[in-house]
N, C-alpha and C positions, 0 to 999 in steps of 0.2 A: 593060306594064300588069299590075298586081296588084289583084285585087278582094278586099278585106278586110272581113269581117263584124265589126262591133263590137257586142257584146251584153253584157248584164249584168243583175244584180238579178232573176234568174228566180224565186228562192225556191220551187222545186219540190222536194218536195211540201208544204213547211211552210205556205205561204200560198195557193198555187194548185195545180191538178192538172197543168197542161200549158201549152204555148204556145198562143196563139189559132190555130185551124185555118187562118185566112187567112194567117197568118205562116208556118205549117208548109208550106203550098203553095208559098210563095216560096223557102224555104230548101231547095233540092234539091241533091243531090250533083252535082259536076262543074262547077258555075258559079262557086263561090267558092274562091279559092286558099288563103285563110288566115282563121282566126278569132282575134280578140283579145277575151277576156272580162274584164270589169272586176270579176268576182267575184259571190258569192252565187248560184252554181250550185246548191249545197246537197247534191245527191246524185249518186252514181256513174252512175245511169241517164241523167240529164240530160247529164252530161259525155260519156258514151258516145254519146248522140244527136248532140251537137255534132261528135264525131269522125267520124260518118257523113256529115256535110255537107261537111267538109274535113279532110284528114289533118293539116294543119299548124295545131295549136291552141295558143295561148298563153293562159294563165289566171293571174290573181292571186287570192289568198285574200281573200274578203270576211269580214265579221264574223259570218256565219252558216254559212260553209263548214266541212265536216267533214274537210278534207284538210290536216293540219298540214304536209305537205311542200311545199305550194304556196307560192311566194314572195309576200311582201307587195307587192313592186313589181317591175317588169321593164322592160327597154328592148329594143325591137325595131327593127332597122334596115332601111330600104328605100332602097337607093342612098344619096343624100345626106341623106335624112330620118331623124332619130332620133325614135322614138315611145315615150314613157313611158306606163306603165300602172300604176295602183294603184286599189284599190277606192274610196277617198275617205273612209272613216271616220277616217283618220289626219289629215285636213285640218281644222284648227280656225281659225275657225268653218267649219262644213261648207259647201262650195260657194263660199266667199268668193274673189273674183277675185284679190286681193292674195296670199292664202295659196296659191292654186293657182299663181300666178306664181312664188312663192318655190320651190315644189316643182319646177316646170319648170326653173328655173335650177339648183337643186341636182342634178337628174337630168341636166342638160345636154341637154335634148330640144327639138325644134322643135314637137312636137305632144304634148299631154298628154291621155290618156284616163282618165276617172274615172267612178265611179258613185255609189252610196249614197243620192242624193236621190230616185231613181226618176223624175226629170223630165229630158226631153231638153233639152240646152242646147249651143250651139256659138257660139263667139265668138273673135275675134282680140284679143290684148292684148299690147302690147310686142313685136310681131313674131312672137309664138307663137300657135298654134291650140289651143284647148281644146274638148274634146268630151265630153259626158256622154250616152251613148246612151239613158238612161232605163231603165225596166223593160220588158223584152221581154214580160212576162206582164201588166203593169199591176198588179202586186201592191201592196197598200197600203203606205204609208210611215209610219214613226214620226214624220215631220215634219208630220203632220196634213193633208196634201194629199188632199182628197176627189176631185179631178178628174184623177187620174193616167191618162194615155193610154198604152196599150201602145206601145212604140217600140223600134226598133233602127236601126243605121246601117250603110250600105255605103260604104266608102271606095275609090275608084278612084285608086290611086297610080301616077302617071306622072312620074318624075323629080322635079322641084321642085314639082309641082302635085298637089294632092289634091282631087278632086271628091267631095264628101260628099253622099250621098243619105240623107235621113231618112225612114224609114217609120213612120207613126203610124196607129193604128187609131182612127178618129174616127167615132162613131155607126155602127159596123158596117162602115165602108168604110176601105180602106187609102189613105191620102193620102201623097204623096211630095213632098218639098221638096229642092231642090238648093242646095248652098253650096260655093263654091270657095275654097281656100287656096293661096297661092303663097309659098314660102319666098323671102325676099329674099336 
């Protein structure tokens, strides 16, 4: 079992000052083995904080990141599962299912993690699993969404099965939803 934190669109300090305190209480060192970040970390201090939660951190560059050496996309392998990561600003139209599916095929991945829209989303399409963890800070989005809920995802990877736990801050309370994906 590998517990993977999928997080993105933090926009610290440009749009918000920090993660919600209730999320910080959950993200403690020693519980999470790996972090995959979909970009827009924005500053070194936030990246350094993520490295205190887990030593194994994979990050791709978002459209507001200040790190030119970060890759625009990346593939992470967990046993038989290939997980593709990109911020999502490269996908046109943004968040479009068909466009995401094309990217997943091009990257030859079973799971595609993207961000950019600041909205949590998870779905299966054409045998692949697509996850957008949303914005962990709930920072505003250029897409005009006024009801952005802070969110992140924990993926429990076990062989061909990924159990995804979605954490959302709703009216001050942390709500958790579970979604399972099994590679065929």
